[in-house]
MDTraj code that builds the backbone (N, CA, C; nanometers):
import mdtraj as md
import numpy as np

residues = "MET HIS LYS ARG VAL THR SER ALA GLU VAL ALA ALA TRP GLY ALA VAL ILE ALA GLU GLU TYR LEU GLN PRO ALA LEU THR HIS ARG SER TRP ALA TYR GLU ASN GLU GLY GLU HIS ALA GLU ARG LEU GLU PHE LEU GLY ASP SER ILE LEU GLY PHE VAL VAL ALA SER TYR ILE PHE ASN GLU TYR PRO ASN LEU ASP GLU GLY ASP MET SER LYS ILE LYS ALA ALA ALA VAL SER GLU ARG SER LEU ALA GLN ILE ALA ARG GLY LEU HIS LEU GLY ASP TYR ILE LYS LEU GLY ARG GLY GLU GLU MET SER GLY GLY ARG ASP LYS ASP SER ILE LEU ALA ASP THR VAL GLU ALA LEU ILE GLY ALA THR TYR LEU THR TYR GLY VAL GLU LYS THR THR GLU VAL VAL LEU ARG HIS LEU ILE ALA GLN VAL ASP ALA ALA ARG ASP MET GLY PRO ALA LEU ASP TRP ARG THR ALA PHE GLU GLU LYS SER ARG ALA ARG GLY ILE ALA GLY ASN LEU THR TYR GLU ILE GLU GLY THR GLY PRO ASP HIS ALA ARG VAL TYR THR ALA HIS VAL PHE VAL ASP GLY THR LYS MET GLY SER GLY SER ALA THR SER GLN LYS GLN ALA LYS LEU GLU ALA CYS GLN ALA ALA TYR TYR ALA LEU ASP GLU ALA".split()
xyz = np.array([
    [0.0848, -0.1192, 0.0000],
    [0.0000, 0.0000, 0.0000],
    [0.0884, 0.1242, 0.0000],
    [0.0561, 0.2206, -0.0848],
    [0.1376, 0.3407, -0.0928],
    [0.1104, 0.4346, 0.0248],
    [0.2089, 0.5178, 0.0563],
    [0.1974, 0.6166, 0.1630],
    [0.1624, 0.7529, 0.1049],
    [0.1137, 0.8408, 0.1884],
    [0.0928, 0.9789, 0.1490],
    [0.2249, 1.0543, 0.1625],
    [0.2486, 1.1468, 0.0716],
    [0.3719, 1.2248, 0.0741],
    [0.3695, 1.3201, 0.1927],
    [0.4813, 1.3249, 0.2653],
    [0.4918, 1.4115, 0.3831],
    [0.5833, 1.5298, 0.3542],
    [0.5900, 1.6227, 0.4483],
    [0.6763, 1.7397, 0.4313],
    [0.8230, 1.7001, 0.4210],
    [0.8599, 1.5891, 0.4856],
    [0.9989, 1.5427, 0.4788],
    [1.0351, 1.4998, 0.3371],
    [0.9420, 1.4302, 0.2709],
    [0.9680, 1.3876, 0.1335],
    [0.9720, 1.5076, 0.0388],
    [0.8846, 1.6052, 0.0632],
    [0.8854, 1.7268, -0.0177],
    [1.0197, 1.7976, -0.0050],
    [1.0696, 1.8070, 0.1183],
    [1.1989, 1.8718, 0.1415],
    [1.3111, 1.7954, 0.0730],
    [1.3034, 1.6634, 0.0734],
    [1.4069, 1.5819, 0.0098],
    [1.4066, 1.6023, -0.1415],
    [1.2881, 1.6179, -0.2003],
    [1.2800, 1.6405, -0.3444],
    [1.3271, 1.7809, -0.3801],
    [1.2897, 1.8790, -0.2981],
    [1.3353, 2.0150, -0.3205],
    [1.2305, 2.1105, -0.3713],
    [1.1054, 2.0663, -0.3803],
    [0.9979, 2.1534, -0.4287],
    [0.8631, 2.0952, -0.3887],
    [0.7679, 2.1832, -0.3615],
    [0.6303, 2.1420, -0.3345],
    [0.5559, 2.1395, -0.4677],
    [0.5212, 2.0212, -0.5146],
    [0.4558, 2.0061, -0.6438],
    [0.3051, 2.0212, -0.6267],
    [0.2426, 2.0922, -0.7185],
    [0.0977, 2.1089, -0.7147],
    [0.0296, 1.9721, -0.7147],
    [-0.0723, 1.9580, -0.6321],
    [-0.1401, 1.8300, -0.6149],
    [-0.1940, 1.7745, -0.7472],
    [-0.2392, 1.8617, -0.8355],
    [-0.2958, 1.8157, -0.9621],
    [-0.1928, 1.7444, -1.0498],
    [-0.0639, 1.7717, -1.0260],
    [0.0428, 1.7047, -1.1001],
    [0.1105, 1.5963, -1.0163],
    [0.1134, 1.6175, -0.8857],
    [0.1827, 1.5233, -0.7988],
    [0.1174, 1.3857, -0.8008],
    [-0.0141, 1.3819, -0.7889],
    [-0.0813, 1.2523, -0.7808],
    [-0.0657, 1.1697, -0.9087],
    [-0.0858, 1.2285, -1.0283],
    [-0.0580, 1.1490, -1.1492],
    [0.0878, 1.1041, -1.1587],
    [0.1820, 1.1907, -1.1142],
    [0.3237, 1.1563, -1.1224],
    [0.3575, 1.0334, -1.0399],
    [0.2807, 1.0102, -0.9344],
    [0.3055, 0.8971, -0.8457],
    [0.2137, 0.7786, -0.8744],
    [0.1459, 0.7825, -0.9888],
    [0.0502, 0.6768, -1.0229],
    [0.0991, 0.5963, -1.1423],
    [0.1268, 0.4701, -1.1202],
    [0.1680, 0.3808, -1.2275],
    [0.0463, 0.3414, -1.3110],
    [0.0699, 0.3143, -1.4380],
    [-0.0422, 0.2825, -1.5269],
    [-0.1201, 0.1597, -1.4800],
    [-0.0549, 0.0671, -1.4097],
    [-0.1254, -0.0528, -1.3622],
    [-0.2346, -0.0160, -1.2629],
    [-0.2097, 0.0827, -1.1794],
    [-0.3121, 0.1301, -1.0852],
    [-0.4222, 0.2034, -1.1603],
    [-0.3835, 0.2869, -1.2547],
    [-0.4810, 0.3659, -1.3307],
    [-0.5756, 0.2760, -1.4093],
    [-0.5243, 0.1690, -1.4671],
    [-0.6086, 0.0791, -1.5449],
    [-0.7110, 0.0072, -1.4562],
    [-0.6718, -0.0198, -1.3341],
    [-0.7629, -0.0879, -1.2426],
    [-0.8631, 0.0082, -1.1786],
    [-0.8272, 0.1362, -1.1706],
    [-0.9101, 0.2321, -1.0987],
    [-0.9600, 0.3479, -1.1858],
    [-0.9287, 0.3429, -1.3162],
    [-0.9753, 0.4427, -1.4123],
    [-0.9331, 0.5844, -1.3746],
    [-0.8075, 0.6012, -1.3369],
    [-0.7555, 0.7330, -1.3032],
    [-0.6424, 0.7743, -1.3958],
    [-0.5870, 0.8913, -1.3714],
    [-0.4716, 0.9373, -1.4473],
    [-0.3472, 0.8609, -1.4057],
    [-0.2483, 0.8569, -1.4955],
    [-0.1217, 0.7939, -1.4597],
    [-0.0058, 0.8803, -1.5088],
    [0.1153, 0.8323, -1.4885],
    [0.2349, 0.9166, -1.4991],
    [0.2943, 0.9279, -1.6390],
    [0.2490, 0.8527, -1.7369],
    [0.3263, 0.8395, -1.8599],
    [0.3452, 0.9703, -1.9369],
    [0.2446, 1.0560, -1.9419],
    [0.2622, 1.1837, -2.0113],
    [0.3641, 1.2708, -1.9384],
    [0.3604, 1.2678, -1.8062],
    [0.4579, 1.3445, -1.7274],
    [0.5978, 1.2864, -1.7436],
    [0.6069, 1.1553, -1.7579],
    [0.7376, 1.0922, -1.7827],
    [0.7982, 1.1435, -1.9123],
    [0.7166, 1.1517, -2.0159],
    [0.7624, 1.2017, -2.1453],
    [0.8182, 1.3431, -2.1318],
    [0.7451, 1.4287, -2.0633],
    [0.7895, 1.5666, -2.0434],
    [0.9161, 1.5713, -1.9588],
    [0.9155, 1.4980, -1.8493],
    [1.0299, 1.4989, -1.7584],
    [1.1563, 1.4457, -1.8215],
    [1.1439, 1.3444, -1.9066],
    [1.2598, 1.2881, -1.9751],
    [1.3280, 1.3935, -2.0619],
    [1.2495, 1.4722, -2.1345],
    [1.3060, 1.5764, -2.2211],
    [1.3732, 1.6860, -2.1402],
    [1.3087, 1.7268, -2.0322],
    [1.3664, 1.8313, -1.9464],
    [1.4944, 1.7819, -1.8818],
    [1.4924, 1.6604, -1.8325],
    [1.6102, 1.6002, -1.7705],
    [1.7281, 1.6002, -1.8661],
    [1.7048, 1.5561, -1.9887],
    [1.8130, 1.5527, -2.0869],
    [1.8703, 1.6900, -2.1152],
    [1.7827, 1.7893, -2.1273],
    [1.8277, 1.9262, -2.1544],
    [1.9112, 1.9819, -2.0386],
    [1.8628, 1.9663, -1.9169],
    [1.9323, 2.0222, -1.8008],
    [2.0689, 1.9571, -1.7826],
    [2.0733, 1.8249, -1.7937],
    [2.1997, 1.7539, -1.7741],
    [2.2974, 1.7851, -1.8869],
    [2.2485, 1.7913, -2.0098],
    [2.3364, 1.8257, -2.1218],
    [2.3950, 1.9649, -2.1042],
    [2.3152, 2.0601, -2.0594],
    [2.3635, 2.1965, -2.0379],
    [2.4697, 2.2006, -1.9283],
    [2.4459, 2.1247, -1.8224],
    [2.5425, 2.1203, -1.7112],
    [2.6758, 2.0626, -1.7589],
    [2.6709, 1.9523, -1.8310],
    [2.7937, 1.8891, -1.8796],
    [2.8678, 1.9842, -1.9743],
    [2.7939, 2.0477, -2.0632],
    [2.8550, 2.1398, -2.1603],
    [2.9290, 2.2528, -2.0888],
    [2.8695, 2.3073, -1.9846],
    [2.9294, 2.4213, -1.9146],
    [3.0392, 2.3816, -1.8166],
    [3.0248, 2.2663, -1.7545],
    [3.1196, 2.2262, -1.6504],
    [3.2436, 2.1554, -1.7047],
    [3.2325, 2.0957, -1.8231],
    [3.3440, 2.0206, -1.8793],
    [3.3757, 2.0718, -2.0197],
    [3.4326, 2.1914, -2.0310],
    [3.4550, 2.2540, -2.1616],
    [3.5563, 2.1820, -2.2496],
    [3.6362, 2.0931, -2.1923],
    [3.7400, 2.0252, -2.2708],
    [3.6946, 1.8910, -2.3278],
    [3.5718, 1.8485, -2.2963],
    [3.5239, 1.7200, -2.3465],
    [3.4671, 1.7342, -2.4870],
    [3.4869, 1.6303, -2.5689],
    [3.4282, 1.6334, -2.7027],
    [3.2853, 1.5788, -2.6976],
    [3.2185, 1.5825, -2.8116],
    [3.0784, 1.5425, -2.8181],
    [3.0575, 1.3983, -2.7720],
    [3.1472, 1.3095, -2.8144],
    [3.1327, 1.1692, -2.7781],
    [3.1394, 1.1469, -2.6286],
    [3.2375, 1.2091, -2.5627],
    [3.2511, 1.1925, -2.4184],
    [3.1337, 1.2548, -2.3435],
    [3.0876, 1.3710, -2.3906],
    [2.9727, 1.4348, -2.3260],
    [2.8490, 1.3459, -2.3377],
    [2.8313, 1.2841, -2.4528],
    [2.7160, 1.1967, -2.4738],
    [2.7204, 1.0757, -2.3819],
    [2.8393, 1.0193, -2.3648],
    [2.8539, 0.9024, -2.2779],
    [2.8235, 0.9371, -2.1323],
    [2.8738, 1.0520, -2.0873],
    [2.8494, 1.0941, -1.9493],
    [2.7002, 1.1185, -1.9270],
    [2.6384, 1.1862, -2.0219],
    [2.4943, 1.2134, -2.0102],
    [2.4157, 1.0837, -2.0048],
    [2.4472, 0.9903, -2.0934],
    [2.3748, 0.8635, -2.0971],
    [2.3870, 0.7882, -1.9653],
    [2.5065, 0.7893, -1.9064],
    [2.5267, 0.7201, -1.7794],
    [2.4525, 0.7896, -1.6663],
    [2.4557, 0.9231, -1.6654],
    [2.3953, 0.9991, -1.5559],
    [2.2435, 0.9879, -1.5537],
    [2.1813, 0.9794, -1.6716],
    [2.0346, 0.9757, -1.6774],
    [1.9825, 0.8359, -1.7081],
    [2.0664, 0.7343, -1.6922],
    [2.0261, 0.5972, -1.7210],
    [1.9196, 0.5504, -1.6218],
    [1.8526, 0.4435, -1.6592],
    [1.7510, 0.3844, -1.5716],
    [1.8102, 0.3512, -1.4354],
    [1.9277, 0.2937, -1.4354],
    [1.9898, 0.2543, -1.3088],
    [2.0219, 0.3760, -1.2225],
    [2.0719, 0.4818, -1.2849],
    [2.1059, 0.6034, -1.2124],
    [1.9823, 0.6678, -1.1504],
    [1.8755, 0.6798, -1.2292],
    [1.7537, 0.7403, -1.1776],
    [1.6902, 0.6541, -1.0687],
    [1.6974, 0.5229, -1.0847],
    [1.6440, 0.4334, -0.9817],
    [1.7212, 0.4495, -0.8508],
    [1.8504, 0.4714, -0.8619],
    [1.9318, 0.4946, -0.7421],
    [1.8861, 0.6215, -0.6690],
    [1.8575, 0.7263, -0.7454],
    [1.8064, 0.8495, -0.6851],
    [1.6719, 0.8225, -0.6175],
    [1.5851, 0.7494, -0.6856],
    [1.4526, 0.7185, -0.6308],
    [1.4630, 0.6418, -0.4999],
    [1.5546, 0.5460, -0.4937],
    [1.5696, 0.4686, -0.3704],
    [1.6193, 0.5568, -0.2560],
    [1.7070, 0.6516, -0.2872],
    [1.7535, 0.7431, -0.1838],
    [1.6424, 0.8296, -0.1279],
    [1.5405, 0.8542, -0.2095],
    [1.4246, 0.9339, -0.1681],
    [1.3092, 0.8470, -0.1175],
    [1.3268, 0.7153, -0.1201],
    [1.2212, 0.6199, -0.0797],
    [1.0937, 0.6391, -0.1616],
    [1.1097, 0.6718, -0.2899],
    [0.9930, 0.6977, -0.3741],
    [0.9036, 0.5750, -0.3894],
    [0.9632, 0.4588, -0.3843],
    [0.8840, 0.3380, -0.4010],
    [0.7684, 0.3265, -0.3040],
    [0.7838, 0.3857, -0.1862],
    [0.6789, 0.3778, -0.0847],
    [0.5550, 0.4581, -0.1229],
    [0.5686, 0.5506, -0.2166],
    [0.4612, 0.6459, -0.2449],
    [0.3941, 0.6246, -0.3801],
    [0.4381, 0.5252, -0.4549],
    [0.3825, 0.5011, -0.5884],
    [0.2552, 0.4176, -0.5770],
    [0.1522, 0.4590, -0.6483],
    [0.0294, 0.3810, -0.6563],
    [0.0476, 0.2731, -0.7627],
    [0.0388, 0.1481, -0.7211],
    [0.0612, 0.0346, -0.8103],
    [-0.0623, -0.0541, -0.8169],
    [-0.0818, -0.1163, -0.9321],
    [-0.1862, -0.2171, -0.9446],
    [-0.1484, -0.3430, -0.8684],
    [-0.2434, -0.4316, -0.8546],
    [-0.2209, -0.5514, -0.7731],
    [-0.1062, -0.6369, -0.8246],
    [-0.0994, -0.6524, -0.9572],
    [0.0069, -0.7360, -1.0122],
    [0.1440, -0.6800, -0.9862],
    [0.1622, -0.5498, -1.0094],
    [0.2918, -0.4863, -0.9840],
    [0.3253, -0.4879, -0.8350],
    [0.2245, -0.4687, -0.7519],
    [0.2472, -0.4719, -0.6073],
    [0.2997, -0.6073, -0.5640],
    [0.2395, -0.7124, -0.6168],
    [0.2775, -0.8480, -0.5767],
    [0.4111, -0.8902, -0.6340],
    [0.4517, -0.8292, -0.7458],
    [0.5766, -0.8709, -0.8101],
    [0.6958, -0.7822, -0.7726],
    [0.6813, -0.7006, -0.6701],
    [0.7940, -0.6192, -0.6242],
    [0.8161, -0.4927, -0.7032],
    [0.7086, -0.4367, -0.7595],
    [0.7211, -0.3173, -0.8417],
    [0.7777, -0.1963, -0.7711],
    [0.7639, -0.1907, -0.6404],
    [0.8125, -0.0738, -0.5660],
    [0.9649, -0.0618, -0.5674],
    [1.0308, -0.1720, -0.6020],
    [1.1767, -0.1663, -0.6083],
    [1.2279, -0.2010, -0.7477],
    [1.1426, -0.1893, -0.8487],
    [1.1821, -0.2210, -0.9855],
    [1.2475, -0.0976, -1.0481],
    [1.3661, -0.1148, -1.1049],
    [1.4395, -0.0009, -1.1619],
    [1.3560, 0.0800, -1.2596],
    [1.2868, 0.0126, -1.3499],
    [1.2136, 0.0832, -1.4541],
    [1.1038, 0.1716, -1.3958],
    [1.0311, 0.1223, -1.2983],
    [0.9229, 0.2000, -1.2368],
    [0.9788, 0.3167, -1.1563],
    [1.0846, 0.2930, -1.0816],
    [1.1455, 0.3998, -1.0021],
    [1.2012, 0.5099, -1.0913],
    [1.2701, 0.4720, -1.1987],
    [1.3265, 0.5714, -1.2897],
    [1.2165, 0.6521, -1.3575],
    [1.1109, 0.5841, -1.4009],
    [0.9995, 0.6542, -1.4646],
    [0.9343, 0.7538, -1.3686],
    [0.9280, 0.7179, -1.2415],
    [0.8670, 0.8070, -1.1433],
    [0.9499, 0.9332, -1.1241],
    [1.0815, 0.9196, -1.1236],
    [1.1677, 1.0381, -1.1152],
    [1.1416, 1.1299, -1.2336],
    [1.1333, 1.0739, -1.3528],
    [1.1050, 1.1554, -1.4715],
    [0.9697, 1.2240, -1.4603],
    [0.8698, 1.1518, -1.4113],
    [0.7359, 1.2104, -1.3966],
    [0.7372, 1.3251, -1.2960],
    [0.8111, 1.3107, -1.1883],
    [0.8206, 1.4180, -1.0881],
    [0.8911, 1.5408, -1.1456],
    [0.9886, 1.5181, -1.2321],
    [1.0541, 1.6316, -1.2985],
    [0.9531, 1.7050, -1.3871],
    [0.8744, 1.6297, -1.4624],
    [0.7711, 1.6913, -1.5445],
    [0.6704, 1.7673, -1.4602],
    [0.6308, 1.7100, -1.3473],
    [0.5345, 1.7752, -1.2582],
    [0.5930, 1.9012, -1.1954],
    [0.7220, 1.8970, -1.1654],
    [0.7882, 2.0149, -1.1097],
    [0.7904, 2.1282, -1.2114],
    [0.8176, 2.0941, -1.3364],
    [0.8190, 2.1948, -1.4426],
    [0.6812, 2.2592, -1.4590],
    [0.5768, 2.1784, -1.4592],
    [0.4423, 2.2327, -1.4764],
    [0.4015, 2.3206, -1.3581],
    [0.4586, 2.2951, -1.2415],
    [0.4280, 2.3749, -1.1233],
    [0.5072, 2.5047, -1.1200],
    [0.6347, 2.4984, -1.1593],
    [0.7248, 2.6120, -1.1375],
    [0.7867, 2.6723, -1.2632],
    [0.7994, 2.5950, -1.3693],
    [0.8718, 2.6441, -1.4846],
    [1.0169, 2.5991, -1.4839],
    [1.0979, 2.6606, -1.5718],
    [1.2328, 2.6119, -1.6005],
    [1.3305, 2.6310, -1.4851],
    [1.3346, 2.7506, -1.4275],
    [1.4414, 2.7820, -1.3324],
    [1.4395, 2.6913, -1.2097],
    [1.3256, 2.6777, -1.1469],
    [1.3157, 2.5931, -1.0277],
    [1.3380, 2.4463, -1.0627],
    [1.2863, 2.4050, -1.1778],
    [1.3036, 2.2653, -1.2184],
    [1.4507, 2.2341, -1.2421],
    [1.5228, 2.3257, -1.3029],
    [1.6666, 2.3075, -1.3237],
    [1.7375, 2.2914, -1.1900],
    [1.6997, 2.3722, -1.0940],
    [1.7593, 2.3634, -0.9593],
    [1.7339, 2.2268, -0.8967],
    [1.6109, 2.1775, -0.9095],
    [1.5762, 2.0475, -0.8513],
    [1.6511, 1.9347, -0.9211],
    [1.6540, 1.9387, -1.0542],
    [1.7238, 1.8334, -1.1291],
    [1.8713, 1.8275, -1.0909],
    [1.9361, 1.9417, -1.0877],
    [2.0788, 1.9432, -1.0551],
    [2.1037, 1.9041, -0.9104],
    [2.0107, 1.9339, -0.8242],
    [2.0214, 1.8920, -0.6845],
    [2.0431, 1.7412, -0.6747],
    [1.9757, 1.6673, -0.7616],
    [1.9834, 1.5206, -0.7579],
    [2.0824, 1.4614, -0.8572],
    [2.1121, 1.5327, -0.9647],
    [2.1909, 1.4730, -1.0729],
    [2.3370, 1.5156, -1.0774],
    [2.3757, 1.6239, -1.0105],
    [2.5163, 1.6664, -1.0181],
    [2.6091, 1.5537, -0.9734],
    [2.5746, 1.4886, -0.8638],
    [2.6596, 1.3798, -0.8146],
    [2.6661, 1.2663, -0.9161],
    [2.5554, 1.2380, -0.9841],
    [2.5530, 1.1314, -1.0837],
    [2.6394, 1.1671, -1.2047],
    [2.6315, 1.2934, -1.2468],
    [2.7113, 1.3376, -1.3617],
    [2.8594, 1.3326, -1.3277],
    [2.8939, 1.3858, -1.2123],
    [3.0352, 1.3883, -1.1737],
    [3.0908, 1.2480, -1.1537],
    [3.0074, 1.1577, -1.1031],
    [3.0509, 1.0181, -1.0884],
    [3.0696, 0.9539, -1.2257],
    [2.9780, 0.9846, -1.3175],
    [2.9889, 0.9288, -1.4531],
    [3.1161, 0.9749, -1.5220],
    [3.1599, 1.0960, -1.4896],
    [3.2833, 1.1498, -1.5489],
    [3.4029, 1.0613, -1.5165],
    [3.3969, 0.9899, -1.4049],
    [3.5103, 0.9080, -1.3610],
    [3.4877, 0.7586, -1.3792],
    [3.3851, 0.7214, -1.4544],
    [3.3496, 0.5798, -1.4658],
    [3.4349, 0.5014, -1.5638],
    [3.5093, 0.5687, -1.6496],
    [3.5940, 0.4966, -1.7441],
    [3.5123, 0.4146, -1.8411],
    [3.5462, 0.2870, -1.8602],
    [3.4788, 0.2051, -1.9605],
    [3.3304, 0.1848, -1.9336],
    [3.2883, 0.1994, -1.8079],
    [3.1478, 0.1768, -1.7744],
    [3.0562, 0.2780, -1.8391],
    [3.1100, 0.3882, -1.8915],
    [3.0262, 0.4841, -1.9627],
    [2.9649, 0.4218, -2.0872],
    [3.0324, 0.3273, -2.1452],
    [2.9817, 0.2631, -2.2668],
    [3.0418, 0.1236, -2.2732],
    [2.9761, 0.0267, -2.2092],
    [3.0327, -0.1067, -2.1985],
    [3.0494, -0.1726, -2.3348],
    [2.9594, -0.1435, -2.4283],
    [2.9730, -0.2052, -2.5607],
    [3.1010, -0.1581, -2.6289],
    [3.1220, -0.0258, -2.6316],
    [3.2430, 0.0271, -2.6951],
    [3.3674, -0.0224, -2.6234],
    [3.3622, -0.0227, -2.4905],
    [3.4775, -0.0678, -2.4129],
    [3.5106, -0.2135, -2.4444],
    [3.4059, -0.2975, -2.4556],
    [3.4280, -0.4383, -2.4873],
    [3.4876, -0.4553, -2.6264],
    [3.4336, -0.3808, -2.7245],
    [3.4846, -0.3918, -2.8612],
    [3.6309, -0.3499, -2.8699],
    [3.6641, -0.2398, -2.8024],
    [3.8026, -0.1907, -2.8061],
    [3.8975, -0.2886, -2.7382],
    [3.8539, -0.3438, -2.6256],
    [3.9381, -0.4387, -2.5536],
    [3.9546, -0.5676, -2.6341],
    [3.8469, -0.6091, -2.7027],
    [3.8546, -0.7293, -2.7862],
    [3.9572, -0.7120, -2.8975],
    [3.9509, -0.5976, -2.9637],
    [4.0464, -0.5722, -3.0723],
    [4.1892, -0.5702, -3.0196],
    [4.2080, -0.5124, -2.9011],
    [4.3417, -0.5071, -2.8430],
    [4.3942, -0.6462, -2.8104],
    [4.3025, -0.7414, -2.7849],
    [4.3421, -0.8799, -2.7549],
    [4.3453, -0.9660, -2.8807],
    [4.3242, -0.9042, -2.9971],
    [4.3282, -0.9787, -3.1216],
    [4.2003, -1.0527, -3.1527],
    [4.0901, -1.0166, -3.0829],
    [3.9602, -1.0787, -3.1078],
    [3.8764, -0.9797, -3.1867],
    [3.8413, -1.0138, -3.3082],
    [3.7640, -0.9226, -3.3925],
    [3.6542, -0.9993, -3.4632],
    [3.5449, -0.9299, -3.4909],
    [3.4344, -0.9947, -3.5611],
    [3.3046, -0.9194, -3.5395],
    [3.1958, -0.9779, -3.5881],
    [3.0655, -0.9147, -3.5762],
    [3.0077, -0.9362, -3.4363],
    [2.9617, -0.8279, -3.3764],
    [2.9014, -0.8334, -3.2437],
    [2.7511, -0.8513, -3.2590],
    [2.6969, -0.9576, -3.2009],
    [2.5529, -0.9845, -3.2094],
    [2.4986, -1.0188, -3.0711],
    [2.3636, -1.0087, -3.0598],
    [2.2981, -1.0385, -2.9325],
    [2.1870, -1.1404, -2.9531],
    [2.1616, -1.2156, -2.8487],
    [2.0393, -1.2942, -2.8373],
    [1.9717, -1.2481, -2.7091],
    [1.8411, -1.2194, -2.7158],
    [1.7681, -1.1700, -2.5988],
    [1.6440, -1.2555, -2.5775],
    [1.6233, -1.2959, -2.4556],
    [1.5043, -1.3731, -2.4210],
    [1.4371, -1.3096, -2.2997],
    [1.3054, -1.3108, -2.2991],
    [1.2298, -1.2544, -2.1882],
    [1.1540, -1.3621, -2.1138],
    [1.1446, -1.3482, -1.9823],
    [1.0703, -1.4430, -1.9001],
    [0.9804, -1.3662, -1.8042],
    [0.8748, -1.4326, -1.7607],
    [0.7837, -1.3721, -1.6644],
    [0.6687, -1.3000, -1.7320],
    [0.5676, -1.2614, -1.6537],
    [0.4506, -1.1911, -1.7079],
    [0.4880, -1.0517, -1.7560],
    [0.4006, -0.9913, -1.8345],
    [0.4299, -0.8613, -1.8945],
    [0.4617, -0.7547, -1.7905],
    [0.3951, -0.7593, -1.6760],
    [0.4163, -0.6555, -1.5749],
    [0.5420, -0.6790, -1.4920],
    [0.6065, -0.7930, -1.5090],
    [0.7280, -0.8218, -1.4322],
    [0.8298, -0.8942, -1.5212],
    [0.8449, -0.8451, -1.6433],
    [0.9316, -0.9101, -1.7423],
    [1.0784, -0.8924, -1.7058],
    [1.1554, -0.9983, -1.7211],
    [1.2998, -0.9941, -1.7017],
    [1.3647, -1.0430, -1.8304],
    [1.4617, -0.9663, -1.8802],
    [1.5286, -0.9999, -2.0057],
    [1.6707, -1.0467, -1.9775],
    [1.7117, -1.1491, -2.0507],
    [1.8490, -1.1982, -2.0435],
    [1.9108, -1.1856, -2.1824],
    [2.0246, -1.1166, -2.1883],
    [2.0940, -1.0956, -2.3157],
    [2.2249, -1.1731, -2.3159],
    [2.2602, -1.2257, -2.4318],
    [2.3881, -1.2925, -2.4526],
    [2.4586, -1.2204, -2.5662],
    [2.5858, -1.1876, -2.5481],
    [2.6605, -1.1186, -2.6522],
    [2.7584, -1.2166, -2.7153],
    [2.7646, -1.2148, -2.8487],
    [2.8483, -1.3069, -2.9245],
    [2.9416, -1.2285, -3.0165],
    [3.0605, -1.2827, -3.0371],
    [3.1514, -1.2334, -3.1405],
    [3.1741, -1.3478, -3.2382],
    [3.1241, -1.3292, -3.3604],
    [3.1317, -1.4338, -3.4634],
    [3.0829, -1.5685, -3.4113],
    [2.9716, -1.5658, -3.3376],
    [2.9091, -1.6895, -3.2927],
    [2.9598, -1.7432, -3.1608],
    [3.0664, -1.6844, -3.1061],
    [3.1194, -1.7292, -2.9775],
    [3.0623, -1.6434, -2.8653],
    [2.9952, -1.7074, -2.7702],
    [2.9350, -1.6307, -2.6608],
    [3.0425, -1.5773, -2.5679],
    [3.0370, -1.4470, -2.5431],
    [3.1384, -1.3806, -2.4611],
    [3.0860, -1.3353, -2.3253],
    [2.9531, -1.3166, -2.3127],
    [2.9004, -1.2713, -2.1847],
    [2.7491, -1.2694, -2.1841],
    [2.6908, -1.2691, -2.0635],
    [2.5461, -1.2671, -2.0475],
    [2.5087, -1.1692, -1.9369],
    [2.3864, -1.1177, -1.9437],
    [2.3397, -1.0265, -1.8404],
    [2.1886, -1.0191, -1.8386],
    [2.1320, -0.9883, -1.7230],
    [1.9870, -0.9806, -1.7079],
    [1.9456, -0.8471, -1.6488],
    [1.8270, -0.7989, -1.6885],
    [1.7741, -0.6723, -1.6383],
    [1.6264, -0.6648, -1.6732],
    [1.5608, -0.5583, -1.6275],
    [1.4181, -0.5418, -1.6531],
    [1.3903, -0.4713, -1.7864],
    [1.4946, -0.4328, -1.8593],
    [1.4775, -0.3776, -1.9935],
    [1.5796, -0.4440, -2.0857],
    [1.5463, -0.4519, -2.2152],
    [1.6378, -0.5142, -2.3106],
    [1.7672, -0.4349, -2.3219],
    [1.7568, -0.3033, -2.3225],
    [1.8747, -0.2189, -2.3336],
    [1.9718, -0.2428, -2.2192],
    [1.9188, -0.2458, -2.0969],
    [2.0065, -0.2651, -1.9817],
    [2.0639, -0.4060, -1.9797],
    [1.9861, -0.5031, -2.0251],
    [2.0373, -0.6406, -2.0305],
    [2.1559, -0.6501, -2.1261],
    [2.1499, -0.5796, -2.2391],
    [2.2619, -0.5774, -2.3328],
    [2.3860, -0.5175, -2.2687],
    [2.3666, -0.4073, -2.1954],
    [2.4810, -0.3442, -2.1298],
    [2.5422, -0.4364, -2.0243],
    [2.4563, -0.5081, -1.9514],
    [2.5063, -0.6018, -1.8506],
    [2.5857, -0.7138, -1.9175],
    [2.5380, -0.7587, -2.0335],
    [2.6086, -0.8644, -2.1064],
    [2.7456, -0.8166, -2.1532],
    [2.7511, -0.6927, -2.2052],
    [2.8794, -0.6381, -2.2501],
    [2.9751, -0.6161, -2.1333],
    [2.9218, -0.5763, -2.0197],
    [3.0063, -0.5600, -1.9010],
    [3.0663, -0.6946, -1.8597],
    [2.9829, -0.7985, -1.8588],
    [3.0329, -0.9323, -1.8243],
    [3.1380, -0.9777, -1.9247],
    [3.1142, -0.9503, -2.0528],
    [3.2093, -0.9894, -2.1569],
    [3.3404, -0.9133, -2.1435],
    [3.3324, -0.7867, -2.1067],
    [3.4519, -0.7028, -2.0883],
    [3.5451, -0.7660, -1.9850],
    [3.4880, -0.8055, -1.8715],
    [3.5719, -0.8648, -1.7667],
    [3.6096, -1.0096, -1.7970],
    [3.5276, -1.0782, -1.8757],
    [3.5594, -1.2169, -1.9131],
    [3.6859, -1.2221, -1.9989],
    [3.7148, -1.1148, -2.0709],
    [3.8366, -1.1116, -2.1529],
    [3.9620, -1.1246, -2.0689],
    [3.9560, -1.0814, -1.9443],
    [4.0737, -1.0927, -1.8573],
    [4.1015, -1.2372, -1.8179],
    [3.9988, -1.3213, -1.8306],
    [4.0131, -1.4621, -1.7916],
    [4.0378, -1.5525, -1.9120],
    [4.0286, -1.4926, -2.0326],
    [4.0437, -1.5744, -2.1542],
    [4.1899, -1.6117, -2.1773],
])
top = md.Topology()
chain = top.add_chain()
for i, resn in enumerate(residues, 1):
    res = top.add_residue(resn, chain, resSeq=i)
    for name in ("N", "CA", "C"):
        top.add_atom(name, md.element.get_by_symbol(name[0]), res)
traj = md.Trajectory(xyz[None], top)
């Protein structure tokens, strides 16, 4: 059962969001379908765009010596599903999301995809309440640490590229392909990806999205090269 938002949670987020936007932002589509109410997806769309703009502007201004490729990698890492889910867990957002019965029973309150989407929806709701300036302040309040950490992540900024470069350095070259399989019901799907070089399996990884599963597979393959 979800909790009501308290003044402590508002202070942790950094802004008092208008109720007309706050409640949809905290409502997963599974709850809305069961109860015929609004849900967060439109706010997620808005928040995702604002998030990308704010973080890109911060990286551009704070790291003037980085080229486009490096800036893109840092941005992708900072606003990734895993990064946003980490922020959500620090704010205990999972306790406040309205979930349908299936998501509730399958551990949706701690699912990366749902937590990350909720952060995006709250950003969208903050923008609709306050506009650009306050929303930028709130986003940077939570994302500066993620951006700065991403700056020092090395190969983890792009596990696929890192794996390909390391493979070539070890004399392993060929076509990189994936196999992806999904298990579980639609509301609790888990994907497992396997990465191959010319038909030879190099690594595997699992996650709640296909994209993240691929990255996990490339990360496993990157470190597997040290054991080859």
